[in-house]
KEKE-3310 file (N, C-alpha, C; in steps of 0.2 Angstrom, whole numbers, plus 5000, padded with zeros to 4 digits):
npx = (5545:5538:5542:5534:5532:5536:5537:5553:5567:5585:5593:5584:5582:5595:5596:5585:5590:5602:5596:5591:5602:5611:5602:5601:5613:5621:5630:5645:5647:5643:5648:5651:5652:5644:5631:5630:5630:5619:5609:5611:5619:5632:5647:5652:5640:5635:5644:5643:5630:5630:5642:5651:5652:5648:5640:5630:5624:5620:5610:5601:5597:5591:5581:5574:5570:5562:5551:5547:5543:5532:5524:5522:5515:5504:5498:5496:5487:5475:5468:5456:5455:5468:5472:5468:5476:5489:5488:5486:5498:5507:5502:5506:5520:5523:5519:5529:5540:5538:5535:5545:5558:5571:5571:5573:5585:5593:5592:5598:5611:5615:5613:5624:5635:5632:5636:5649:5651:5649:5640:5631:5626:5619:5609:5602:5599:5590:5580:5575:5570:5560:5551:5547:5542:5531:5523:5521:5514:5503:5497:5499:5495:5486:5481:5474:5483:5488:5488:5501:5509:5507:5515:5526:5533:5525:5534:5544:5537:5534:5547:5550:5541:5544:5557:5555:5548:5558:5568:5562:5561:5574:5577:5569:5574:5586:5582:5573:5565:5559:5543:5535:5540:5536:5523:5526:5526:5513:5512:5515:5503:5498:5501:5491:5480:5466)
npy = (5404:5419:5435:5449:5464:5479:5495:5496:5497:5501:5492:5481:5479:5475:5463:5455:5455:5448:5436:5431:5431:5422:5410:5407:5405:5399:5400:5399:5403:5416:5432:5446:5458:5454:5454:5467:5473:5468:5473:5486:5495:5502:5493:5496:5498:5486:5481:5490:5488:5474:5469:5458:5444:5432:5437:5443:5432:5425:5433:5433:5419:5419:5428:5421:5409:5414:5419:5407:5399:5405:5404:5390:5388:5395:5388:5375:5378:5380:5369:5358:5345:5333:5326:5335:5346:5341:5338:5351:5356:5348:5352:5365:5363:5356:5365:5375:5368:5367:5381:5389:5384:5389:5393:5380:5376:5386:5382:5369:5372:5380:5370:5361:5369:5371:5359:5361:5373:5380:5391:5391:5378:5378:5387:5380:5368:5373:5377:5365:5359:5369:5367:5354:5355:5364:5355:5345:5352:5357:5347:5334:5334:5326:5317:5303:5290:5277:5260:5254:5264:5272:5269:5277:5293:5309:5318:5311:5306:5318:5323:5313:5315:5328:5326:5317:5325:5335:5327:5321:5333:5336:5326:5329:5342:5337:5329:5336:5332:5321:5317:5310:5311:5323:5319:5309:5314:5313:5300:5302:5305:5293:5290:5296:5289:5278)
npz = (5525:5521:5518:5520:5510:5517:5526:5531:5543:5540:5547:5547:5534:5529:5537:5531:5518:5520:5524:5512:5503:5510:5512:5499:5493:5503:5518:5518:5505:5504:5505:5516:5508:5497:5503:5507:5494:5488:5497:5495:5502:5511:5515:5527:5535:5537:5546:5556:5561:5564:5567:5562:5550:5556:5567:5560:5554:5565:5569:5558:5559:5572:5569:5559:5566:5576:5568:5562:5572:5577:5566:5565:5577:5575:5564:5569:5579:5572:5570:5579:5584:5589:5578:5567:5570:5569:5555:5550:5553:5545:5532:5532:5533:5521:5512:5515:5510:5497:5493:5499:5500:5504:5517:5523:5518:5523:5537:5537:5533:5544:5553:5550:5554:5567:5573:5576:5582:5597:5601:5590:5591:5603:5600:5590:5596:5605:5596:5591:5602:5606:5595:5596:5609:5606:5598:5607:5618:5611:5603:5608:5621:5634:5625:5617:5612:5600:5607:5606:5605:5616:5627:5626:5631:5629:5626:5619:5608:5602:5598:5590:5579:5575:5571:5561:5551:5548:5543:5532:5525:5522:5513:5502:5498:5493:5483:5473:5462:5465:5467:5477:5489:5497:5501:5509:5521:5526:5532:5545:5551:5555:5568:5574:5571:5575)
capx = (5543:5538:5543:5530:5535:5533:5542:5558:5573:5591:5595:5580:5583:5601:5594:5581:5594:5606:5593:5590:5608:5613:5598:5601:5620:5625:5634:5652:5648:5641:5652:5648:5651:5638:5625:5630:5629:5612:5605:5612:5621:5639:5649:5653:5634:5634:5648:5640:5624:5630:5649:5654:5647:5645:5635:5624:5621:5616:5604:5597:5595:5586:5575:5570:5568:5556:5545:5546:5540:5526:5520:5521:5510:5498:5495:5494:5481:5469:5464:5453:5457:5475:5473:5467:5482:5495:5487:5487:5506:5510:5500:5511:5527:5523:5519:5535:5545:5536:5536:5550:5564:5576:5571:5576:5592:5597:5592:5603:5617:5616:5614:5631:5639:5630:5639:5656:5651:5645:5634:5626:5624:5614:5603:5599:5596:5584:5575:5572:5566:5554:5547:5545:5537:5524:5519:5519:5509:5497:5494:5499:5493:5480:5479:5474:5487:5487:5491:5508:5513:5506:5520:5531:5531:5523:5540:5547:5533:5535:5553:5550:5537:5548:5563:5553:5547:5565:5572:5559:5562:5581:5577:5565:5579:5591:5580:5567:5562:5555:5537:5532:5543:5532:5517:5528:5524:5506:5513:5516:5497:5497:5502:5484:5474:5464)
capy = (5410:5424:5441:5454:5471:5484:5500:5493:5501:5499:5485:5475:5478:5471:5456:5452:5453:5443:5429:5429:5429:5415:5404:5405:5403:5396:5404:5399:5406:5423:5437:5453:5462:5451:5456:5474:5475:5466:5477:5493:5499:5502:5487:5498:5498:5479:5480:5494:5485:5467:5468:5453:5439:5428:5441:5444:5425:5423:5437:5430:5413:5421:5431:5416:5405:5418:5419:5400:5396:5409:5401:5384:5388:5397:5383:5370:5380:5381:5363:5357:5338:5332:5324:5341:5350:5338:5339:5358:5357:5345:5356:5371:5361:5354:5372:5378:5365:5369:5388:5392:5379:5393:5392:5374:5376:5390:5378:5364:5375:5381:5363:5358:5373:5370:5353:5363:5379:5379:5395:5389:5372:5379:5390:5375:5363:5376:5377:5358:5358:5373:5364:5348:5358:5366:5349:5341:5356:5359:5342:5328:5334:5323:5313:5295:5288:5270:5257:5252:5271:5275:5268:5282:5299:5314:5322:5306:5306:5325:5323:5308:5318:5334:5323:5314:5331:5338:5322:5321:5339:5336:5322:5333:5347:5334:5326:5339:5329:5315:5320:5306:5312:5327:5315:5304:5317:5310:5294:5305:5305:5286:5290:5298:5284:5273)
capz = (5528:5516:5521:5516:5509:5522:5527:5536:5544:5537:5550:5545:5527:5529:5539:5526:5512:5522:5524:5505:5501:5513:5510:5491:5491:5508:5522:5516:5498:5504:5508:5518:5502:5493:5506:5506:5487:5487:5501:5492:5508:5512:5519:5534:5538:5540:5552:5561:5564:5565:5569:5558:5547:5561:5571:5556:5553:5571:5569:5553:5562:5577:5566:5556:5571:5579:5563:5560:5578:5577:5560:5567:5582:5572:5560:5574:5583:5567:5571:5585:5587:5588:5571:5563:5572:5565:5548:5548:5553:5539:5527:5532:5532:5514:5508:5515:5506:5490:5491:5502:5502:5506:5524:5525:5516:5529:5543:5536:5533:5551:5557:5549:5557:5574:5575:5578:5585:5603:5601:5585:5593:5608:5597:5586:5601:5608:5591:5590:5609:5605:5590:5600:5614:5603:5596:5614:5621:5607:5599:5611:5628:5635:5618:5618:5606:5600:5613:5606:5606:5623:5632:5626:5633:5624:5623:5615:5602:5599:5595:5584:5574:5572:5568:5554:5547:5546:5540:5525:5522:5519:5507:5497:5496:5490:5477:5472:5457:5468:5469:5482:5496:5502:5503:5515:5528:5528:5536:5552:5554:5557:5575:5577:5569:5581)
cpx = (5544:5538:5539:5534:5532:5539:5547:5564:5579:5593:5591:5581:5590:5599:5590:5585:5599:5603:5592:5597:5611:5609:5598:5608:5624:5629:5641:5652:5645:5646:5648:5647:5645:5632:5625:5628:5621:5607:5606:5614:5629:5641:5650:5646:5632:5638:5646:5634:5625:5638:5653:5649:5644:5639:5629:5621:5617:5610:5599:5594:5590:5580:5570:5567:5561:5550:5543:5541:5533:5521:5518:5515:5504:5494:5493:5487:5474:5465:5461:5455:5465:5477:5473:5473:5488:5494:5488:5495:5509:5508:5505:5518:5528:5523:5525:5540:5544:5537:5542:5556:5570:5577:5574:5583:5596:5597:5597:5610:5619:5617:5621:5636:5638:5634:5646:5656:5646:5639:5629:5622:5618:5608:5599:5595:5589:5578:5571:5568:5560:5549:5543:5540:5531:5520:5517:5513:5502:5493:5494:5497:5486:5477:5479:5477:5486:5490:5498:5512:5512:5511:5526:5529:5529:5529:5544:5544:5534:5541:5553:5546:5541:5554:5561:5551:5553:5569:5569:5561:5569:5581:5574:5570:5584:5589:5573:5563:5557:5549:5533:5535:5539:5526:5519:5527:5517:5507:5513:5509:5495:5497:5495:5478:5473:5463)
cpy = (5415:5430:5446:5461:5476:5489:5497:5498:5498:5492:5480:5474:5473:5464:5452:5450:5448:5436:5427:5427:5422:5409:5403:5402:5399:5401:5405:5403:5413:5427:5443:5458:5460:5454:5464:5477:5474:5471:5485:5497:5498:5496:5489:5498:5491:5478:5485:5491:5478:5465:5464:5448:5435:5431:5442:5437:5423:5427:5435:5423:5415:5424:5425:5411:5408:5417:5412:5397:5399:5406:5394:5383:5390:5392:5377:5372:5381:5374:5362:5350:5338:5330:5330:5345:5347:5339:5346:5359:5354:5349:5362:5369:5359:5361:5375:5375:5366:5376:5391:5388:5383:5392:5386:5374:5380:5386:5373:5366:5377:5375:5361:5362:5372:5364:5355:5369:5379:5384:5393:5383:5373:5382:5384:5370:5366:5376:5370:5357:5362:5370:5358:5350:5360:5360:5345:5345:5357:5353:5336:5328:5331:5319:5306:5293:5280:5266:5256:5259:5274:5274:5273:5289:5304:5318:5318:5307:5313:5326:5319:5312:5324:5331:5320:5320:5334:5333:5321:5327:5339:5332:5325:5338:5343:5330:5329:5336:5323:5318:5316:5308:5317:5323:5310:5307:5315:5304:5296:5304:5298:5286:5292:5294:5279:5266)
cpz = (5522:5520:5517:5516:5514:5523:5533:5537:5540:5540:5548:5538:5526:5531:5534:5520:5514:5522:5516:5502:5504:5512:5503:5490:5496:5512:5520:5509:5498:5508:5511:5512:5498:5496:5506:5499:5486:5491:5499:5498:5508:5516:5526:5538:5541:5546:5558:5565:5567:5567:5564:5555:5551:5565:5567:5555:5559:5571:5564:5556:5567:5574:5563:5561:5574:5574:5562:5566:5578:5572:5562:5572:5579:5568:5564:5577:5578:5568:5578:5588:5586:5581:5566:5564:5568:5558:5546:5548:5547:5533:5526:5530:5524:5510:5509:5511:5499:5488:5493:5504:5505:5514:5527:5523:5521:5535:5542:5536:5540:5555:5556:5553:5565:5577:5578:5581:5591:5603:5596:5588:5598:5605:5593:5591:5604:5603:5591:5597:5608:5600:5593:5605:5611:5601:5602:5617:5617:5604:5604:5618:5629:5629:5620:5611:5606:5605:5612:5606:5613:5628:5632:5628:5627:5621:5618:5608:5598:5595:5589:5578:5571:5568:5561:5549:5544:5542:5532:5521:5518:5513:5501:5494:5491:5483:5475:5466:5459:5471:5475:5489:5500:5504:5508:5521:5530:5532:5543:5555:5556:5565:5578:5575:5574:5578)
residu = (MET:GLU:TYR:LYS:GLU:LYS:LYS:ILE:ASN:GLN:SER:GLN:LYS:ILE:LEU:LEU:THR:ALA:PHE:GLU:CYS:ILE:SER:SER:LYS:GLY:TYR:ALA:ASN:THR:SER:MET:ARG:ASP:ILE:ALA:ASP:ALA:ALA:GLU:VAL:ALA:LEU:SER:GLN:LEU:ASN:TYR:HIS:TYR:LYS:ASN:LYS:GLU:GLY:LEU:PHE:ILE:GLU:VAL:ILE:ASN:PHE:THR:ILE:ARG:GLU:TYR:LEU:GLN:GLU:ILE:GLU:ARG:HIS:ILE:CYS:LEU:GLY:LYS:SER:PRO:LYS:GLU:LYS:ILE:SER:ASN:LEU:LEU:ILE:TYR:PHE:ARG:GLY:MET:LEU:GLU:LYS:ASN:PRO:LYS:SER:PHE:ARG:LEU:LEU:TYR:ASP:PHE:THR:SER:MET:ALA:LEU:TRP:HIS:PRO:THR:PHE:GLY:GLU:THR:LEU:LYS:ASN:LEU:PHE:ASN:ASP:ILE:SER:GLY:LEU:ILE:GLU:LYS:ASN:ILE:LEU:LYS:ASP:ASN:GLN:LEU:LYS:ASN:ASN:ILE:ARG:ARG:TYR:SER:SER:LYS:ASP:ILE:SER:ARG:MET:LEU:SER:GLY:ALA:MET:PHE:GLY:ILE:ALA:ILE:GLN:VAL:LEU:LEU:ASP:PRO:MET:GLU:LYS:GLU:LEU:PRO:SER:ALA:LEU:ASN:ALA:ILE:GLU:LEU:VAL:PHE:ASP:ASN)
# end
């Protein structure tokens, strides 16, 4: 996700700065003071707008999720056929991995925390359900899949597709020198080959 420069209020400035700080250094390695300094605001302003670090992190995640879901749906809808739609989604996904891996780092940092924190877990569960739902609604509805795949529900296939994308993404982040990994996303298109 790339955030365009525009006139923003102080709360938004703090939110965008928190995104940059946390996605660059990780939640555990980022203090409220780091964010306040980077945003060029008093620490009390962070507490005024977001109460505490957890509250700010939840807002960063919710903001990122909203932006991310809108971009996913926009890219899916650029195609006409299911294969074009998944292809557009994969192009977007590869572009994000290449140009903005911070969003994925933030997601994986959040994922590890979500395993232990019920509020975070619910938010992450909803994100994955929403992404699978977008794939199911916009790509898989009324789609004629290969015979051997047709026995699975579109919900199962959409979960498999989103899981494969996020699984490959973490491999890319862990081994950025491996140039073949992003092209592994192309294998997802096999589901749509007749």
